N, C-alpha and C positions, 0 to 999 in steps of 0.2 A: 539474441533478445531483442525486441523492440519496445520503445517506450514512447507513449504520446500524453502530452500535457495539454489540457484544455482549461480555460477559465470559464466557470459557470456561474456568474454572478459572485456571491459571497464563498463560493467554494470552487478549489481547483480539483479537477478529476485527472488522476493518473492512471493510465491503462498500461498494464504490462502484458506482453505476450511472448511466447517461447519459453526458454529455460533460464531461471536466476539461479546460478550457481557461483563458485569461486571465481570463474573467469569474467562472469558479467556483473557481479555483485558492485564493483568499483562504479560503473556506468550509472547504475541505479542510484548510488550514494551521491554522486555528482549531481543527478537530476534534483534528487530530494534537497540537496544543499541549496539550489537554485530556487526550489520552491520555498523553502524556508526564508531565503533572502528577499523573496519577491513580494512580502506584505502579509496582512493579518488574516489571510483567507485560512478557512479550515480546509481539510484535504479528504478526498475519497480515493481509495486505491482499488481500481478495479482489476481484477485477476481471472477475468471471464476466459482469457485464451492463454493464461499462464499453465503451461504443461509439467513444470518441475521447479521445486525450490529446495535449495540445500540449506545447511545450517548457516553458511555464510549469507544467505539471502535473507534468511530469518534475522540475523544479526543486524543487517542494514535496515530492516522494517522495524526492529526493536528500538534502534537508535533514533530513526526518523521519528517514531511515535513519542519517545521520551523527550526529544528536542521541541516538538510541537506542543506537548503538554507544558514544558517548561516557559513556553511563550504564550501560555494559556489560549492555545487554539487545539482543535480536536482532530482526530483521524478516524475514518471508518473504512472498512474492507468490504468489497461486494464482489459478488459472484464467482465465489471458489468452487471448485468442482474437484472430483477424482483426487489424485496423489495430493494436490495442494491442500485441499480441504481436510484430509486425513493428518497431514503434517501438522497443520495449524490446531487441529484436535489433540494430537498427541503431544505436542509441545505446550499446551495450556494457553494458547493465543485466544481461544474463545472466551476464556474468563477474564483476558486482559483487554480486549478490544470490543468496539462495536462491530458486528459483522452482519450484513444484510445479504439477503437471497439475491437481490438485483442492483443494478446500478441505479435503476429508478427509484427503487425503496430508498436507497441510500440518500440520493438528492433530495427527496421529499423530506426525509427525516433532518 
């Protein structure tokens, strides 16, 4: 898994690629913690190049979203496709989070 973090003004863009599973979830959790500690920005998580997500990955995402919400910040997810999109749908994440077709659409919102 590869994670890139970019500051885009009032939003931090977190791009995830590869596989998010029990082995890699701790790395993402650490990155999310750094983003939470970094200031008052909202977050967009790009999953354009994410090939797979397990229940461990979903747990990390849910915890991140809850912590952002508690800090009165928002998170959105962008560019889901294939297996990841299906898992978000089945797990009910589409009803919990703002999900955008593209990163550009998410940044504009």
